[in-house]
Structures are given as C-alpha cells and as structure tokens.
N, C-alpha and C positions, 0 to 999 in steps of 0.2 A: 484746576486743580490748585492748590496751596502746594509750593517746593516745598520740600521735606528738610527739615530746617539744618540737617549734615551735608545736605547739598548746596544749602544757602550762605554756611556760615563756614569759616571766614570766605570775604569777598576775594576778587583777582590777585589784588593787593597783599592783602592779609589781614586784613580789618575786621572783627567782631564789633561793628558799631564803631566807636573812635577808639579800642582797642587792638594793640596789634600790628603790624606793619612789620620794617624793617628799616633799622633806625644804623647802617653801617657804613663803614669805608666802602669806599670803587670796590676796593680789590675784595670783598668779603662778599658783597650785593652780587657781581659777576656768579661766585661759587653758589648762591643762594640761588638764583635762576636759573643755573645748572641741573640745581639738586631739585628745585622744584618741577624743570621740566621732564630731568629724568623719572621724580616718581610719578608725575602723572601720564608720564608712557606707560611706568611698570605696573601702575594701579589698576590698570587695565587688561594688562598682560594675563591670560588664562594658564602661562606655564607659572610663573611668579607668584598667580594667587593658589595654586595648585599647589606649588611648591612651601610656600608658607603654610599650607593647612595642614602637609605633611608633616611637616617641621613640628607645628603645633600637638599634633595627637602621636608621634611615635617620638620625639626627642623632649619634647617641655611637657609632656605627659597630660594635656588639655581634652578635655574638660574635667577644670577642677570642682570639685562639689558643692553643692548648696547644704548645708547644716544646721539645722534645728537644735541649739543652745535649751534644752532643757532642764538642765539643772541650773542655768540663769533666770529662763523662764517661771521657774516655780520658786525660787528666790525673791525675786522681785516681783513678784504676783502683779503682772500687768501686764504690758503688750510684751506678743511672744518676738522671741530676738532669734534673729537666722544669721548665719554667717559664707558671705563668699572666701569660699577659702583660699584665697591664691598664697596662701603660706606654703600650699601643697604644690605649685608649679614651680618648675624645676631651678634651684637656685634659689629657691624660699622667698619669689615675692614676684611681684605681678611686672618688674621692672623686665623679664625678659621677654616679654612681648613685644615691646619697641625696639627692645634688642635684636632681635634675631629677625626683624623687619629693616632695622637700620642697615646690618652687615648684609642682607641680601641686597639692598638697595647699593651699597659700597662696593659691594663686586659688580654688579651690574654696571656700572660705572669706571670702575676698573682702578677705583682705588686698593692701594698696600695695605693703607695704616688706618687704624681706628682712634682716636682722638675721644676722651671725655671726662670729665669732672667727677665728682662723686661725695658726697656726703655723709649715709652710716653707710655706704659703702656695698649695697646692694645693685647699684647702677655699675656700678667697676665690677663687681662679681657678672652680674650679667654680661656686659658688653665685654670682658674677657673670655667668657665663655663661648659667646657667638664669634669672638675673633678665633678661638681653637678651633668649634665646629668649622669656619672657613677657610683658616689656614691665613691668616692672616695676623699683621703685627697688631701689638693693643698699647697703649700708651694711657694710664690714668693718674689723675691729677686730685691730691686730696691732700684736706689742711693737716697739721701737727696737729692739731689737737682731737681731729675725728680717727686719727690716724693709730692714736696712742687709745681713745676712746672704744673702736670699733675694730680692735687687732684681730679677730677670728676670722673678719671678711678680707684683712690686709692679706692674710696669710694666704686665702684661698684665691685671692688675685694672683700672687706672686706663681704659686703651684700650677696655675691655668697658664702660666705665661706672659704674663702683662709686666709691664715696666709701671711701678708705681713711683710716682714724683711726688716728695712733697712739698707743701706749700707752707712757706716760714714766714708770708709777711701778712698785713694785718691784722683780723681777728683768728686766720689760721683755720676756720673752717668753709662751708659752704659756698659764700662770696667769692674770697681769694681762689678757692680751688675752681671754680670759674674763670676766672681774671686769666688763671695761669693757664688752664686751657685752650682760651683761646689765643693766646700769644701763640704757644707751640702751635697750633693749628696756621697760624701766618706766616707762618716760618716755612709748609709748604702745602699751602691749598691745594696744588694740582694733585702731591699723591696721596693725601692724607682724606679724610674724611671724620668731621666733629659731630658725633655723635651723642646729641644734646638729650639729659637725663631726665625729661619732663617738659611738659607742654608748656615751655617757656622757651625764649632766645626770637632770634628775627624769624619772621616768616620764611623758609614753610614748615620749620621745625612745629609749631604749636597743632597746628592741622596733621602732623604727618605721624604724631606721637599719640593724638586724640585717635584718629583714625587704626593704629595697630593695637591700640589700649578699647577700643568698642569690643570685643573679644569677651572682655569681661564683665559688659551691660548686658551684648547677646546672650551669654551663657545666663548668666541671673536671671533676667527676665525669663526667659525659656523652662528655667527650672523651678522660679517657686511658681509660676502657673500650674505645672505640672505637679510640684507637690503639695500645695494648697488650696490649686483651685481659682485663685485670685491672685490681684498684683497686692504687692507691699504698699503700706499706707507711708513709709519713711523710709527712702535709703540715706544713709550716714555713712560719710567717708572722709578721713584726714586731708587737710589742704595744708600743702607746703608751697611748691610749685605747684603741682594738683594732679600729676599724671594718671597716678589709683583713681579719682576723684572722677576726674574727665572720663574715664573709660569707665567706670558704671555708671555715671552721670547719663552719659550720653545716649543709650538705650530708653531713658525714661525722662527728654527733657519734652517732647511731647504729650504725654499724660500728664497735662495739669494738674490733676488730682492727687498724682504722688508726689509728697514734701521730700525735694532734695537738697541736705543740709551738710555741711564742710565744716569741718572744726579743726580751728587755727589753732598755732601753741600760744596761751599765756603766759606758757614761762614760770619764773620764778615770783611772776605777778599774781593778784587775786584780780576779783572782780572789779572792786571797790578802792582798789590803790595799783593804778596800771602804768608802769614807768616804761620811757623809751628805754630800750638799751636790754629790758629785762623781759622780753616776749619777742614773738617773729609772728603775730597777729596782724596782717598788711590787709586785709581787707575790713577788719573789724578796725583799725586806729590810723590805717594811709590815706593817701592822698595817692593823685594821679601825676605820672612824672614817668622816665623811660629810663633804663638802664637794660645793658646785656644785648642793644638792637632790640627792643621791643618796648610800647607803649603801656600802661598799665596802671594796677595801684598799688603804691611803694612804703613802704617807712621810709623819713626822710629826718636828716639831723638838721639843727638850726641853719647848715649851710646849702641845704636841700638835698645834698647828696644821700646817698642811699645810708641809713644808719645802722649802727651796732645791733645785732640780735642777738638772741639766745632761744634754745628750747635744749629739753632734755635730750629729744628726738633729733639725731643727728642730721636725720632726712629731711625734717621740715625749717631749720636753723638756715630761713631764708629772706631776705628783708622783701620781697617782693611776691606776685604771684602770674599763675598765668590769664594771660587777653580773655582767653574765653570765659574765667571764672569771673574775671571780674566785670566783661557783659552782662553773664547771666545774673549777676548780683546786681549790677545797675538795674536790670528791669525786673528786677523781683521773681525771678523762674526758681532760684535758691537763695536759702535761708543760709546765712552763718552764725556761727558759735564757738565758744574758746573752751579748753580744758588745759590748765596747769599742768606743769609737772607731776604735784603731787596727786592729782588727780587719777590721770595718765597712768602712773605707779602701780595706782591702787589699782586700776582696771588689767593691769600687768599680772598682777600676784592674783587677783579675784578670776580671771579664766584660767590660769595655768593649774591653780587650787581645784576650781571647780568642773572644770571640763576636761583637763588631760592636754589642755594649749597654749604653748608659752606665745606667745604673740608679739610681733614686732613693737617698740615702742612708738612707732609713727602707728600705728593700729588701734593700738590703748587707749589713742587720742577719741578715735572715733568708738571705741567700744566705750569709754567711759562715759562720754555724752549719751550713748543709749540706755547706758544703765542707770543714767540719772535721769531719765526721762521715760523710760520705760513705766515706771509706778503709776503714773497718771495717765496711761494710756493704754487701759484696760481694754481689753476686744480688738486693739489694732496689730500691726504686725512691722516691724521694724527689721531691714536688711542691714545688715553693714558689710562692707568692704574688708574683708580681714588681711589687707594688703603683704603682708610679710609675716615670716616667722622673727622669734626673738631670740634665734641661736647667738644670733651679733652680739646681742646685747647682755647675754648673761652674767659674764663677766662684770661687767661695768655694774650692772644693778645689784649684784652679790655685794660686789665692793663699796658701794654705797649707802645698799639701805638692807641687806643683809639677804635673809630667805624670804621675808615680806611676813614673820609668824608675829 
C-alpha cells in the first residue's frame, strides 16, 4: 500500500523534495534536533493528544463552523462559496492552533520562555495567550511598521502579559522581526523556545506547524461532506509563509480532483506591471534560495539576498514561503495565483457588508480570488479558509480607505 502523504513528507531530514532542511549554525542545529526528538516522542503520547484535544474544545472553541455564504453566492451567480470560519477560533485566527501545541511542547521540554516574531500580530497574540495559559514568559518581536499598523493586536499582547520588542532596522516588518527573534533565541536557547509562526524555518518547524494546523483541514473536510454531501471542487487560502493554507490543504492533498489554490499578495503591482519590492508573491515570481534556515522559493534582489517586499496585509509580507508549499507547487499539486492590495480591500468590504463578517486583510486575498472566479464556475463549490477576523485591521482600513462607501 502507498504510504500516506503526511507520513511520507517531510523525510527524516526535513525535506519536501529538494525544499526544506535545516541550514543553521551548530548551536541551533543541536536545539532543532532536541525539539524534533521531543516532538516525535510527545506526538505519540496519548496524554499529550488528549490534553491538546481538550484545549481545542474547551479553550479554543473548536470545531470552528463551516458557513455557506448565501448572499455572496447569489450576488456572483456562479459557484457556491463556503467559508471555514477560523476567524471564530479563540484570539481571532488560525494561529492559536499551533501556538497551543508549541507551548505544550515547550512545557514538556522544560522551557521557561516563549519567543516569536509576528507580522499582523495574530501569531503574537496567540502565543501570548498560550503563554498566559501555561504560565510562561513571552517575548514577541514585531517590526515598527507593523506595530503602528496593527496597534490593536499590540495592545492585546501587552494586556496578555507579553513583552513586545519593536524592531527598528531594515524594512521594519516581518522578515526583520524573524531576524530579531532568532537573535534573542540564540542568547538563551536552553531556557527559551522559539515558537515559529508559520510553516517556515528550519526542520522540524514546517512539519510541526503543519501537523498542528491539520485540524483545520480535518474539520473542514468532514463539515463540507456533512453539509453538502460531497467534496469541494476548489479549496482556496492566502499564502504568506503559508500556515493557514497548509492546514486546510493538508486534508485534501490526496484528493486529486480537488483544486488547491494558494493566493499570494501582489501588493501595489498589477498583473501587467509587476515590480520587485512592490509585492510579496514568492512562488509566482521567486526562485530557489535559502533564508531563515530552510531552502525554498524566495524573492531576491540583484545581490541574491532576500528582496524588499510589500503587502497591505502584514501577515503576508514575507519574501519566501514554506518549503512544503514550494514542493507541492513544483509537482503541480497546488496552483498559485495573485491578488493585489486594491482587490483584497474590495473583498474586505464586500464580505463585511454582504455577510456581516469582517475578515482579516490576509484572508481577504483568498476571498477576493474566490469572488473573481466564482461567476465562471457555475455548479461548482469553492471552500475558502477565512483564516482570521479583521478587528486588528479596522483602524488601518478606515484611516486609508474610509468605510468602503
């Protein structure tokens, strides 16, 4: 019998084909090896699994619902549009799924402090929540640009007891926040645990985060069949690093008749005039390269270094992508398309005004694509991973775009 995909990938060295691995200094390699060994041990532990299930049910409020967007479906008069409501997960996004798991793993390893980067702030809020739940210290590194842009989430992190470290070098966004958090982790890897916020970084984190996010796909698949009697024709999710997309895609990878579509941020560009530095569409316009300890597809400047990137969505503002996404795209299992800032904001207001759901700008990219293709897919069904809610974005949106009137 064929080995199930999730059992086969990544391999023992953390590779998905040629993507992935752990390209890190010796001191970090040692810590990654210990984390991998601890994860492999705890993942087989019935007590750990039962505790995580209890947390998901009683604390996070899982399962999150599947919602048929009847008003949007009627308006666009094509494919049925369904939303996996990760915006209703506690803290307002999918991020808590892996943060509670990572914190539980850190506790098992005897760590005292959780360290992480954040872009939109959702990972930071989720990790601060997990730290409070488990009684651990928490330090979140965040670019100054994103601190200003996502101020509500900064406030939430501080209320939850986290120390927020402003990052003031470079572009002052997500890539620099990762650099800063790694440096802080290196200062005390024995007592601290770097809880990576997406399916990126050195092995074993792309696997760990995917496994903890797999619950999204498991729920969505079962709920969709229960609600409609069949599978979706297309599953759509936004892709920055790619944790929400990998979570929902993971349950459908072996169902070859289901299209899996990752939506990258085209930023200030448009499809006929794409400029480096104006977008963050790594899979669409990047090439193979290494950064932050893993090999994947990345956007590079003329020196071969990670390029400057832009997206209206802070959580998508990253010059690379998870190695598993690079692999699945390379073998043709997933498709990739792009949505720019303007289209994402339009979708943000459309969902808000037509369904009474204010989405995160990140999720709005996936929704915008679904709305774009729905009219031509009459009789089909599209499942969109609504990965987060837009509470964090409303001040920024109103200041820059008004009320969408």
